[in-house]
mmCIF file as gemmi writes it, N, C-alpha and C atoms, coordinates in Angstrom:
data_model
loop_
_atom_site.group_PDB
_atom_site.id
_atom_site.type_symbol
_atom_site.label_atom_id
_atom_site.label_alt_id
_atom_site.label_comp_id
_atom_site.label_asym_id
_atom_site.label_entity_id
_atom_site.label_seq_id
_atom_site.pdbx_PDB_ins_code
_atom_site.Cartn_x
_atom_site.Cartn_y
_atom_site.Cartn_z
_atom_site.occupancy
_atom_site.B_iso_or_equiv
_atom_site.pdbx_formal_charge
_atom_site.auth_seq_id
_atom_site.auth_asym_id
_atom_site.pdbx_PDB_model_num
ATOM 1 N N . MET Axp A 1 ? 34.013 92.843 111.095 1 0 ? 1 A 1
ATOM 2 C CA . MET Axp A 1 ? 33.423 92.348 109.872 1 0 ? 1 A 1
ATOM 3 C C . MET Axp A 1 ? 32.361 91.025 110.549 1 0 ? 1 A 1
ATOM 4 N N . ALA Axp A 2 ? 31.443 90.886 109.925 1 0 ? 2 A 1
ATOM 5 C CA . ALA Axp A 2 ? 30.443 89.888 110.258 1 0 ? 2 A 1
ATOM 6 C C . ALA Axp A 2 ? 30.793 88.586 109.898 1 0 ? 2 A 1
ATOM 7 N N . TYR Axp A 3 ? 30.253 87.663 110.809 1 0 ? 3 A 1
ATOM 8 C CA . TYR Axp A 3 ? 30.701 86.148 110.447 1 0 ? 3 A 1
ATOM 9 C C . TYR Axp A 3 ? 29.327 85.579 110 1 0 ? 3 A 1
ATOM 10 N N . ALA Axp A 4 ? 29.664 84.78 109.052 1 0 ? 4 A 1
ATOM 11 C CA . ALA Axp A 4 ? 28.354 84.053 108.229 1 0 ? 4 A 1
ATOM 12 C C . ALA Axp A 4 ? 28.851 82.418 108.369 1 0 ? 4 A 1
ATOM 13 N N . ASP Axp A 5 ? 27.991 81.667 108.884 1 0 ? 5 A 1
ATOM 14 C CA . ASP Axp A 5 ? 27.977 80.083 108.516 1 0 ? 5 A 1
ATOM 15 C C . ASP Axp A 5 ? 27.799 79.89 106.951 1 0 ? 5 A 1
ATOM 16 N N . ILE Axp A 6 ? 28.774 79.253 106.433 1 0 ? 6 A 1
ATOM 17 C CA . ILE Axp A 6 ? 28.557 78.853 105.021 1 0 ? 6 A 1
ATOM 18 C C . ILE Axp A 6 ? 28.269 77.416 105.162 1 0 ? 6 A 1
ATOM 19 N N . ARG Axp A 7 ? 27.173 77.26 104.328 1 0 ? 7 A 1
ATOM 20 C CA . ARG Axp A 7 ? 26.429 75.971 104.148 1 0 ? 7 A 1
ATOM 21 C C . ARG Axp A 7 ? 26.596 75.378 102.818 1 0 ? 7 A 1
ATOM 22 N N . ILE Axp A 8 ? 27.393 74.321 102.661 1 0 ? 8 A 1
ATOM 23 C CA . ILE Axp A 8 ? 27.635 73.608 101.209 1 0 ? 8 A 1
ATOM 24 C C . ILE Axp A 8 ? 26.537 72.834 101.058 1 0 ? 8 A 1
ATOM 25 N N . GLU Axp A 9 ? 25.791 73.006 99.98 1 0 ? 9 A 1
ATOM 26 C CA . GLU Axp A 9 ? 24.817 72.296 99.455 1 0 ? 9 A 1
ATOM 27 C C . GLU Axp A 9 ? 25.013 70.686 99.472 1 0 ? 9 A 1
ATOM 28 N N . ALA Axp A 10 ? 26.234 70.42 98.873 1 0 ? 10 A 1
ATOM 29 C CA . ALA Axp A 10 ? 26.621 68.994 98.447 1 0 ? 10 A 1
ATOM 30 C C . ALA Axp A 10 ? 27.937 68.869 99.22 1 0 ? 10 A 1
ATOM 31 N N . PRO Axp A 11 ? 27.796 68.224 100.603 1 0 ? 11 A 1
ATOM 32 C CA . PRO Axp A 11 ? 29.329 68.134 101.307 1 0 ? 11 A 1
ATOM 33 C C . PRO Axp A 11 ? 30.522 67.708 100.475 1 0 ? 11 A 1
ATOM 34 N N . GLU Axp A 12 ? 30.33 67.138 99.509 1 0 ? 12 A 1
ATOM 35 C CA . GLU Axp A 12 ? 31.404 66.338 98.688 1 0 ? 12 A 1
ATOM 36 C C . GLU Axp A 12 ? 31.96 67.502 97.623 1 0 ? 12 A 1
ATOM 37 N N . ALA Axp A 13 ? 31.155 68.724 97.435 1 0 ? 13 A 1
ATOM 38 C CA . ALA Axp A 13 ? 31.697 69.562 96.442 1 0 ? 13 A 1
ATOM 39 C C . ALA Axp A 13 ? 33.2 69.971 96.651 1 0 ? 13 A 1
ATOM 40 N N . LEU Axp A 14 ? 33.849 70.014 97.874 1 0 ? 14 A 1
ATOM 41 C CA . LEU Axp A 14 ? 35.258 70.609 97.978 1 0 ? 14 A 1
ATOM 42 C C . LEU Axp A 14 ? 36.057 69.348 97.872 1 0 ? 14 A 1
ATOM 43 N N . LEU Axp A 15 ? 35.607 67.674 97.797 1 0 ? 15 A 1
ATOM 44 C CA . LEU Axp A 15 ? 36.467 66.935 97.452 1 0 ? 15 A 1
ATOM 45 C C . LEU Axp A 15 ? 37.312 66.979 96.235 1 0 ? 15 A 1
ATOM 46 N N . SER Axp A 16 ? 38.661 66.469 96.462 1 0 ? 16 A 1
ATOM 47 C CA . SER Axp A 16 ? 39.535 66.705 95.293 1 0 ? 16 A 1
ATOM 48 C C . SER Axp A 16 ? 39.418 64.918 94.697 1 0 ? 16 A 1
ATOM 49 N N . LYS Axp A 17 ? 40.134 64.765 93.753 1 0 ? 17 A 1
ATOM 50 C CA . LYS Axp A 17 ? 40.001 63.41 93.169 1 0 ? 17 A 1
ATOM 51 C C . LYS Axp A 17 ? 40.667 62.337 93.987 1 0 ? 17 A 1
ATOM 52 N N . ASN Axp A 18 ? 41.792 63.137 94.53 1 0 ? 18 A 1
ATOM 53 C CA . ASN Axp A 18 ? 42.661 62.288 95.394 1 0 ? 18 A 1
ATOM 54 C C . ASN Axp A 18 ? 42.266 62.439 96.793 1 0 ? 18 A 1
ATOM 55 N N . ALA Axp A 19 ? 40.847 62.39 97.308 1 0 ? 19 A 1
ATOM 56 C CA . ALA Axp A 19 ? 40.49 62.326 98.677 1 0 ? 19 A 1
ATOM 57 C C . ALA Axp A 19 ? 40.931 61.066 99.547 1 0 ? 19 A 1
ATOM 58 N N . SER Axp A 20 ? 41.185 61.533 100.586 1 0 ? 20 A 1
ATOM 59 C CA . SER Axp A 20 ? 41.694 60.148 101.364 1 0 ? 20 A 1
ATOM 60 C C . SER Axp A 20 ? 40.436 59.367 101.586 1 0 ? 20 A 1
ATOM 61 N N . ALA Axp A 21 ? 40.66 58.061 101.987 1 0 ? 21 A 1
ATOM 62 C CA . ALA Axp A 21 ? 39.584 57.061 102.61 1 0 ? 21 A 1
ATOM 63 C C . ALA Axp A 21 ? 38.767 57.665 103.779 1 0 ? 21 A 1
ATOM 64 N N . ASP Axp A 22 ? 39.451 58.302 104.684 1 0 ? 22 A 1
ATOM 65 C CA . ASP Axp A 22 ? 38.839 59.134 105.801 1 0 ? 22 A 1
ATOM 66 C C . ASP Axp A 22 ? 37.927 60.142 105.568 1 0 ? 22 A 1
ATOM 67 N N . GLU Axp A 23 ? 38.314 61.018 104.246 1 0 ? 23 A 1
ATOM 68 C CA . GLU Axp A 23 ? 37.654 62.02 103.738 1 0 ? 23 A 1
ATOM 69 C C . GLU Axp A 23 ? 36.346 61.528 103.127 1 0 ? 23 A 1
ATOM 70 N N . LEU Axp A 24 ? 36.426 60.502 102.536 1 0 ? 24 A 1
ATOM 71 C CA . LEU Axp A 24 ? 35.179 59.419 101.717 1 0 ? 24 A 1
ATOM 72 C C . LEU Axp A 24 ? 34.281 59.249 102.91 1 0 ? 24 A 1
ATOM 73 N N . TYR Axp A 25 ? 34.958 58.704 103.63 1 0 ? 25 A 1
ATOM 74 C CA . TYR Axp A 25 ? 34.049 58.086 104.936 1 0 ? 25 A 1
ATOM 75 C C . TYR Axp A 25 ? 33.346 58.927 105.755 1 0 ? 25 A 1
ATOM 76 N N . ARG Axp A 26 ? 34.127 60.042 106.064 1 0 ? 26 A 1
ATOM 77 C CA . ARG Axp A 26 ? 33.226 61.085 106.603 1 0 ? 26 A 1
ATOM 78 C C . ARG Axp A 26 ? 32.119 61.692 105.587 1 0 ? 26 A 1
ATOM 79 N N . ILE Axp A 27 ? 32.115 61.765 104.381 1 0 ? 27 A 1
ATOM 80 C CA . ILE Axp A 27 ? 31.182 62.239 103.645 1 0 ? 27 A 1
ATOM 81 C C . ILE Axp A 27 ? 29.798 61.113 103.768 1 0 ? 27 A 1
ATOM 82 N N . GLY Axp A 28 ? 30.199 59.702 103.757 1 0 ? 28 A 1
ATOM 83 C CA . GLY Axp A 28 ? 29.234 58.961 103.905 1 0 ? 28 A 1
ATOM 84 C C . GLY Axp A 28 ? 28.496 58.829 105.296 1 0 ? 28 A 1
ATOM 85 N N . LEU Axp A 29 ? 29.289 59.53 106.268 1 0 ? 29 A 1
ATOM 86 C CA . LEU Axp A 29 ? 28.675 59.69 107.773 1 0 ? 29 A 1
ATOM 87 C C . LEU Axp A 29 ? 27.755 60.742 107.703 1 0 ? 29 A 1
ATOM 88 N N . ILE Axp A 30 ? 28.04 61.651 106.798 1 0 ? 30 A 1
ATOM 89 C CA . ILE Axp A 30 ? 27.309 62.869 106.82 1 0 ? 30 A 1
ATOM 90 C C . ILE Axp A 30 ? 25.916 62.503 106.253 1 0 ? 30 A 1
ATOM 91 N N . TYR Axp A 31 ? 25.942 61.682 105.141 1 0 ? 31 A 1
ATOM 92 C CA . TYR Axp A 31 ? 24.706 61.22 104.405 1 0 ? 31 A 1
ATOM 93 C C . TYR Axp A 31 ? 23.972 60.399 105.285 1 0 ? 31 A 1
ATOM 94 N N . SER Axp A 32 ? 24.617 59.444 106.18 1 0 ? 32 A 1
ATOM 95 C CA . SER Axp A 32 ? 24.063 58.569 106.758 1 0 ? 32 A 1
ATOM 96 C C . SER Axp A 32 ? 23.203 58.836 108.084 1 0 ? 32 A 1
ATOM 97 N N . GLU Axp A 33 ? 23.899 59.971 108.629 1 0 ? 33 A 1
ATOM 98 C CA . GLU Axp A 33 ? 23.182 60.594 109.873 1 0 ? 33 A 1
ATOM 99 C C . GLU Axp A 33 ? 22.692 61.884 109.588 1 0 ? 33 A 1
ATOM 100 N N . GLY Axp A 34 ? 22.711 62.343 108.521 1 0 ? 34 A 1
ATOM 101 C CA . GLY Axp A 34 ? 21.792 63.501 108.091 1 0 ? 34 A 1
ATOM 102 C C . GLY Axp A 34 ? 22.469 64.789 108.908 1 0 ? 34 A 1
ATOM 103 N N . MET Axp A 35 ? 23.649 65.024 108.569 1 0 ? 35 A 1
ATOM 104 C CA . MET Axp A 35 ? 24.564 66.009 109.358 1 0 ? 35 A 1
ATOM 105 C C . MET Axp A 35 ? 24.233 67.388 108.238 1 0 ? 35 A 1
ATOM 106 N N . ASP Axp A 36 ? 23.27 68.194 108.58 1 0 ? 36 A 1
ATOM 107 C CA . ASP Axp A 36 ? 23.182 69.273 107.798 1 0 ? 36 A 1
ATOM 108 C C . ASP Axp A 36 ? 22.689 69.069 106.483 1 0 ? 36 A 1
ATOM 109 N N . VAL Axp A 37 ? 22.452 67.679 106.138 1 0 ? 37 A 1
ATOM 110 C CA . VAL Axp A 37 ? 21.796 67.268 104.864 1 0 ? 37 A 1
ATOM 111 C C . VAL Axp A 37 ? 20.373 66.084 105.173 1 0 ? 37 A 1
ATOM 112 N N . THR Axp A 38 ? 19.735 66.045 104.376 1 0 ? 38 A 1
ATOM 113 C CA . THR Axp A 38 ? 18.638 64.882 104.555 1 0 ? 38 A 1
ATOM 114 C C . THR Axp A 38 ? 19.413 63.807 104.58 1 0 ? 38 A 1
ATOM 115 N N . VAL Axp A 39 ? 19.141 62.797 105.501 1 0 ? 39 A 1
ATOM 116 C CA . VAL Axp A 39 ? 19.519 61.231 105.246 1 0 ? 39 A 1
ATOM 117 C C . VAL Axp A 39 ? 19.296 60.924 104.084 1 0 ? 39 A 1
ATOM 118 N N . ASP Axp A 40 ? 20.394 60.245 103.192 1 0 ? 40 A 1
ATOM 119 C CA . ASP Axp A 40 ? 20.435 59.735 102.007 1 0 ? 40 A 1
ATOM 120 C C . ASP Axp A 40 ? 21.116 58.446 101.917 1 0 ? 40 A 1
ATOM 121 N N . LEU Axp A 41 ? 20.354 57.329 102.057 1 0 ? 41 A 1
ATOM 122 C CA . LEU Axp A 41 ? 21.082 55.79 102.167 1 0 ? 41 A 1
ATOM 123 C C . LEU Axp A 41 ? 21.9 55.701 100.871 1 0 ? 41 A 1
ATOM 124 N N . VAL Axp A 42 ? 21.448 55.886 99.691 1 0 ? 42 A 1
ATOM 125 C CA . VAL Axp A 42 ? 22.041 55.828 98.385 1 0 ? 42 A 1
ATOM 126 C C . VAL Axp A 42 ? 23.254 56.449 98.447 1 0 ? 42 A 1
ATOM 127 N N . GLN Axp A 43 ? 23.401 57.769 98.649 1 0 ? 43 A 1
ATOM 128 C CA . GLN Axp A 43 ? 24.618 58.665 98.853 1 0 ? 43 A 1
ATOM 129 C C . GLN Axp A 43 ? 25.671 58.017 99.958 1 0 ? 43 A 1
ATOM 130 N N . ALA Axp A 44 ? 25.105 57.822 101.247 1 0 ? 44 A 1
ATOM 131 C CA . ALA Axp A 44 ? 25.832 57.287 102.14 1 0 ? 44 A 1
ATOM 132 C C . ALA Axp A 44 ? 26.31 55.94 101.692 1 0 ? 44 A 1
ATOM 133 N N . HIS Axp A 45 ? 25.773 54.853 101.164 1 0 ? 45 A 1
ATOM 134 C CA . HIS Axp A 45 ? 26.548 54.046 100.645 1 0 ? 45 A 1
ATOM 135 C C . HIS Axp A 45 ? 27.601 54.042 99.428 1 0 ? 45 A 1
ATOM 136 N N . LYS Axp A 46 ? 27.146 54.995 98.516 1 0 ? 46 A 1
ATOM 137 C CA . LYS Axp A 46 ? 28.063 55.198 97.654 1 0 ? 46 A 1
ATOM 138 C C . LYS Axp A 46 ? 29.435 55.957 98.315 1 0 ? 46 A 1
ATOM 139 N N . TRP Axp A 47 ? 29.591 56.505 99.115 1 0 ? 47 A 1
ATOM 140 C CA . TRP Axp A 47 ? 30.59 57.241 99.894 1 0 ? 47 A 1
ATOM 141 C C . TRP Axp A 47 ? 31.353 56.16 100.65 1 0 ? 47 A 1
ATOM 142 N N . PHE Axp A 48 ? 30.554 55.289 101.308 1 0 ? 48 A 1
ATOM 143 C CA . PHE Axp A 48 ? 31.13 54.343 102.213 1 0 ? 48 A 1
ATOM 144 C C . PHE Axp A 48 ? 31.919 53.359 101.271 1 0 ? 48 A 1
ATOM 145 N N . ASN Axp A 49 ? 31.272 53.072 100.132 1 0 ? 49 A 1
ATOM 146 C CA . ASN Axp A 49 ? 31.696 52.038 98.955 1 0 ? 49 A 1
ATOM 147 C C . ASN Axp A 49 ? 33.122 52.79 98.513 1 0 ? 49 A 1
ATOM 148 N N . LEU Axp A 50 ? 33.114 53.884 98.161 1 0 ? 50 A 1
ATOM 149 C CA . LEU Axp A 50 ? 34.29 54.56 97.757 1 0 ? 50 A 1
ATOM 150 C C . LEU Axp A 50 ? 35.357 54.655 98.704 1 0 ? 50 A 1
ATOM 151 N N . ALA Axp A 51 ? 35.226 54.942 100.002 1 0 ? 51 A 1
ATOM 152 C CA . ALA Axp A 51 ? 36.13 54.683 101.183 1 0 ? 51 A 1
ATOM 153 C C . ALA Axp A 51 ? 36.668 53.508 101.37 1 0 ? 51 A 1
ATOM 154 N N . ALA Axp A 52 ? 35.707 52.417 101.239 1 0 ? 52 A 1
ATOM 155 C CA . ALA Axp A 52 ? 35.922 50.963 101.49 1 0 ? 52 A 1
ATOM 156 C C . ALA Axp A 52 ? 37.137 50.521 100.495 1 0 ? 52 A 1
ATOM 157 N N . THR Axp A 53 ? 36.679 51.065 99.083 1 0 ? 53 A 1
ATOM 158 C CA . THR Axp A 53 ? 37.705 50.629 98.289 1 0 ? 53 A 1
ATOM 159 C C . THR Axp A 53 ? 39.123 51.371 98.266 1 0 ? 53 A 1
ATOM 160 N N . ARG Axp A 54 ? 39.274 52.261 99.075 1 0 ? 54 A 1
ATOM 161 C CA . ARG Axp A 54 ? 40.641 52.932 99.382 1 0 ? 54 A 1
ATOM 162 C C . ARG Axp A 54 ? 40.919 52.312 100.914 1 0 ? 54 A 1
ATOM 163 N N . GLY Axp A 55 ? 40.432 51.24 101.315 1 0 ? 55 A 1
ATOM 164 C CA . GLY Axp A 55 ? 41.001 50.605 102.542 1 0 ? 55 A 1
ATOM 165 C C . GLY Axp A 55 ? 40.375 50.625 103.822 1 0 ? 55 A 1
ATOM 166 N N . HIS Axp A 56 ? 39.452 51.647 103.951 1 0 ? 56 A 1
ATOM 167 C CA . HIS Axp A 56 ? 38.765 52.085 105.142 1 0 ? 56 A 1
ATOM 168 C C . HIS Axp A 56 ? 37.946 51.167 105.668 1 0 ? 56 A 1
ATOM 169 N N . ARG Axp A 57 ? 38.342 50.378 106.819 1 0 ? 57 A 1
ATOM 170 C CA . ARG Axp A 57 ? 37.859 49.086 107.296 1 0 ? 57 A 1
ATOM 171 C C . ARG Axp A 57 ? 36.281 49.598 107.865 1 0 ? 57 A 1
ATOM 172 N N . ASP Axp A 58 ? 36.022 50.662 108.552 1 0 ? 58 A 1
ATOM 173 C CA . ASP Axp A 58 ? 34.961 51.075 109.243 1 0 ? 58 A 1
ATOM 174 C C . ASP Axp A 58 ? 33.941 51.243 108.063 1 0 ? 58 A 1
ATOM 175 N N . ALA Axp A 59 ? 34.374 52.019 106.863 1 0 ? 59 A 1
ATOM 176 C CA . ALA Axp A 59 ? 33.368 51.963 105.542 1 0 ? 59 A 1
ATOM 177 C C . ALA Axp A 59 ? 32.81 50.845 105.298 1 0 ? 59 A 1
ATOM 178 N N . LYS Axp A 60 ? 33.596 49.644 105.186 1 0 ? 60 A 1
ATOM 179 C CA . LYS Axp A 60 ? 32.992 48.461 104.644 1 0 ? 60 A 1
ATOM 180 C C . LYS Axp A 60 ? 31.963 47.88 105.513 1 0 ? 60 A 1
ATOM 181 N N . LEU Axp A 61 ? 32.034 48.169 106.998 1 0 ? 61 A 1
ATOM 182 C CA . LEU Axp A 61 ? 31.022 47.731 107.771 1 0 ? 61 A 1
ATOM 183 C C . LEU Axp A 61 ? 29.626 48.587 107.683 1 0 ? 61 A 1
ATOM 184 N N . CYS Axp A 62 ? 30.106 49.947 107.55 1 0 ? 62 A 1
ATOM 185 C CA . CYS Axp A 62 ? 28.937 50.954 107.355 1 0 ? 62 A 1
ATOM 186 C C . CYS Axp A 62 ? 28.275 50.851 106.061 1 0 ? 62 A 1
ATOM 187 N N . ARG Axp A 63 ? 28.9 50.525 104.861 1 0 ? 63 A 1
ATOM 188 C CA . ARG Axp A 63 ? 28.312 50.183 103.72 1 0 ? 63 A 1
ATOM 189 C C . ARG Axp A 63 ? 27.465 48.833 103.686 1 0 ? 63 A 1
ATOM 190 N N . GLN Axp A 64 ? 27.899 48.019 104.598 1 0 ? 64 A 1
ATOM 191 C CA . GLN Axp A 64 ? 27.099 46.74 104.652 1 0 ? 64 A 1
ATOM 192 C C . GLN Axp A 64 ? 25.75 47.051 105.415 1 0 ? 64 A 1
ATOM 193 N N . GLU Axp A 65 ? 25.836 47.789 106.463 1 0 ? 65 A 1
ATOM 194 C CA . GLU Axp A 65 ? 24.621 48.013 107.201 1 0 ? 65 A 1
ATOM 195 C C . GLU Axp A 65 ? 23.643 49.073 106.279 1 0 ? 65 A 1
ATOM 196 N N . MET Axp A 66 ? 24.106 49.828 105.393 1 0 ? 66 A 1
ATOM 197 C CA . MET Axp A 66 ? 23.489 50.82 104.412 1 0 ? 66 A 1
ATOM 198 C C . MET Axp A 66 ? 22.759 49.907 103.546 1 0 ? 66 A 1
ATOM 199 N N . ALA Axp A 67 ? 23.235 48.826 103.065 1 0 ? 67 A 1
ATOM 200 C CA . ALA Axp A 67 ? 22.806 47.933 102.207 1 0 ? 67 A 1
ATOM 201 C C . ALA Axp A 67 ? 21.791 47.062 102.521 1 0 ? 67 A 1
ATOM 202 N N . GLU Axp A 68 ? 21.709 46.656 103.976 1 0 ? 68 A 1
ATOM 203 C CA . GLU Axp A 68 ? 20.665 45.889 104.634 1 0 ? 68 A 1
ATOM 204 C C . GLU Axp A 68 ? 19.578 46.734 104.744 1 0 ? 68 A 1
ATOM 205 N N . MET Axp A 69 ? 19.474 48.257 104.712 1 0 ? 69 A 1
ATOM 206 C CA . MET Axp A 69 ? 18.363 48.976 105.001 1 0 ? 69 A 1
ATOM 207 C C . MET Axp A 69 ? 17.886 49.413 103.528 1 0 ? 69 A 1
ATOM 208 N N . MET Axp A 70 ? 18.459 49.109 102.384 1 0 ? 70 A 1
ATOM 209 C CA . MET Axp A 70 ? 17.94 49.646 101.216 1 0 ? 70 A 1
ATOM 210 C C . MET Axp A 70 ? 17.403 48.462 100.282 1 0 ? 70 A 1
ATOM 211 N N . SER Axp A 71 ? 16.702 48.878 99.287 1 0 ? 71 A 1
ATOM 212 C CA . SER Axp A 71 ? 15.98 48.026 98.25 1 0 ? 71 A 1
ATOM 213 C C . SER Axp A 71 ? 17.565 47.619 97.375 1 0 ? 71 A 1
ATOM 214 N N . GLN Axp A 72 ? 17.195 46.376 96.601 1 0 ? 72 A 1
ATOM 215 C CA . GLN Axp A 72 ? 18.335 46.027 95.666 1 0 ? 72 A 1
ATOM 216 C C . GLN Axp A 72 ? 18.31 47.059 94.533 1 0 ? 72 A 1
ATOM 217 N N . ALA Axp A 73 ? 17.103 47.662 94.192 1 0 ? 73 A 1
ATOM 218 C CA . ALA Axp A 73 ? 17.496 48.776 93.278 1 0 ? 73 A 1
ATOM 219 C C . ALA Axp A 73 ? 18.406 50.016 93.594 1 0 ? 73 A 1
ATOM 220 N N . GLU Axp A 74 ? 18.275 50.304 94.911 1 0 ? 74 A 1
ATOM 221 C CA . GLU Axp A 74 ? 18.804 51.604 95.58 1 0 ? 74 A 1
ATOM 222 C C . GLU Axp A 74 ? 20.499 51.092 95.67 1 0 ? 74 A 1
ATOM 223 N N . VAL Axp A 75 ? 20.46 49.937 96.089 1 0 ? 75 A 1
ATOM 224 C CA . VAL Axp A 75 ? 22.032 49.327 96.108 1 0 ? 75 A 1
ATOM 225 C C . VAL Axp A 75 ? 22.689 49.542 94.734 1 0 ? 75 A 1
ATOM 226 N N . ILE Axp A 76 ? 21.892 49.212 93.709 1 0 ? 76 A 1
ATOM 227 C CA . ILE Axp A 76 ? 22.662 49.263 92.458 1 0 ? 76 A 1
ATOM 228 C C . ILE Axp A 76 ? 22.685 50.791 91.872 1 0 ? 76 A 1
ATOM 229 N N . LYS Axp A 77 ? 21.687 51.316 92.382 1 0 ? 77 A 1
ATOM 230 C CA . LYS Axp A 77 ? 21.858 52.992 92.003 1 0 ? 77 A 1
ATOM 231 C C . LYS Axp A 77 ? 23.164 53.383 92.939 1 0 ? 77 A 1
ATOM 232 N N . ALA Axp A 78 ? 23.451 53.097 93.948 1 0 ? 78 A 1
ATOM 233 C CA . ALA Axp A 78 ? 24.633 53.63 94.73 1 0 ? 78 A 1
ATOM 234 C C . ALA Axp A 78 ? 25.793 53.146 94.094 1 0 ? 78 A 1
ATOM 235 N N . GLN Axp A 79 ? 25.904 51.647 93.734 1 0 ? 79 A 1
ATOM 236 C CA . GLN Axp A 79 ? 27.055 51.236 92.995 1 0 ? 79 A 1
ATOM 237 C C . GLN Axp A 79 ? 27.486 51.845 91.767 1 0 ? 79 A 1
ATOM 238 N N . LYS Axp A 80 ? 26.407 52.008 91.08 1 0 ? 80 A 1
ATOM 239 C CA . LYS Axp A 80 ? 26.653 52.928 89.427 1 0 ? 80 A 1
ATOM 240 C C . LYS Axp A 80 ? 27.07 54.178 89.836 1 0 ? 80 A 1
ATOM 241 N N . ALA Axp A 81 ? 26.392 55.109 91.047 1 0 ? 81 A 1
ATOM 242 C CA . ALA Axp A 81 ? 26.896 56.407 91.328 1 0 ? 81 A 1
ATOM 243 C C . ALA Axp A 81 ? 28.511 56.37 91.626 1 0 ? 81 A 1
ATOM 244 N N . ALA Axp A 82 ? 28.847 55.35 92.52 1 0 ? 82 A 1
ATOM 245 C CA . ALA Axp A 82 ? 30.317 55.288 92.996 1 0 ? 82 A 1
ATOM 246 C C . ALA Axp A 82 ? 31.333 54.851 91.763 1 0 ? 82 A 1
ATOM 247 N N . ARG Axp A 83 ? 30.653 54.157 90.932 1 0 ? 83 A 1
ATOM 248 C CA . ARG Axp A 83 ? 31.665 53.857 89.58 1 0 ? 83 A 1
ATOM 249 C C . ARG Axp A 83 ? 31.997 55.148 89.063 1 0 ? 83 A 1
ATOM 250 N N . GLU Axp A 84 ? 30.725 55.868 88.679 1 0 ? 84 A 1
ATOM 251 C CA . GLU Axp A 84 ? 30.723 57.173 87.802 1 0 ? 84 A 1
ATOM 252 C C . GLU Axp A 84 ? 31.632 58.038 88.583 1 0 ? 84 A 1
ATOM 253 N N . TRP Axp A 85 ? 31.58 58.32 89.794 1 0 ? 85 A 1
ATOM 254 C CA . TRP Axp A 85 ? 32.484 59.148 90.601 1 0 ? 85 A 1
ATOM 255 C C . TRP Axp A 85 ? 33.894 58.783 90.388 1 0 ? 85 A 1
ATOM 256 N N . MET Axp A 86 ? 34.335 57.381 90.352 1 0 ? 86 A 1
ATOM 257 C CA . MET Axp A 86 ? 35.593 56.775 90.232 1 0 ? 86 A 1
ATOM 258 C C . MET Axp A 86 ? 36.046 57.297 89.036 1 0 ? 86 A 1
ATOM 259 N N . LYS Axp A 87 ? 35.377 57.241 87.876 1 0 ? 87 A 1
ATOM 260 C CA . LYS Axp A 87 ? 35.63 57.266 86.518 1 0 ? 87 A 1
ATOM 261 C C . LYS Axp A 87 ? 35.894 58.997 86.284 1 0 ? 87 A 1
ATOM 262 N N . LYS Axp A 88 ? 35.32 59.744 86.953 1 0 ? 88 A 1
ATOM 263 C CA . LYS Axp A 88 ? 35.626 61.245 86.896 1 0 ? 88 A 1
ATOM 264 C C . LYS Axp A 88 ? 36.938 61.622 87.835 1 0 ? 88 A 1
ATOM 265 N N . ALA Axp A 89 ? 36.962 60.907 88.699 1 0 ? 89 A 1
ATOM 266 C CA . ALA Axp A 89 ? 38.203 61.07 89.756 1 0 ? 89 A 1
ATOM 267 C C . ALA Axp A 89 ? 39.536 60.632 88.944 1 0 ? 89 A 1
ATOM 268 N N . ASN Axp A 90 ? 39.622 59.753 88.111 1 0 ? 90 A 1
ATOM 269 C CA . ASN Axp A 90 ? 40.615 59.172 87.412 1 0 ? 90 A 1
ATOM 270 C C . ASN Axp A 90 ? 41.098 59.976 86.026 1 0 ? 90 A 1
């Protein structure tokens, strides 16, 4: 049987609504570092924000670092996206 790498277009596609803070943090890292995706600071901030709300200390620091590299409009967009994900997850 041949082996094929499976590439997921959206790293968060396999997350459950009960994802742990560590899982959310890892998605933030994927977007912030461009690991098999294009670097996306808005998405990174969103996932770090979600991880931080679940108590992940490193995510709080990363969220702040992302915010410092983003415009105010981008931060607002990321915060809105995090709220929308939380609504869907609950």
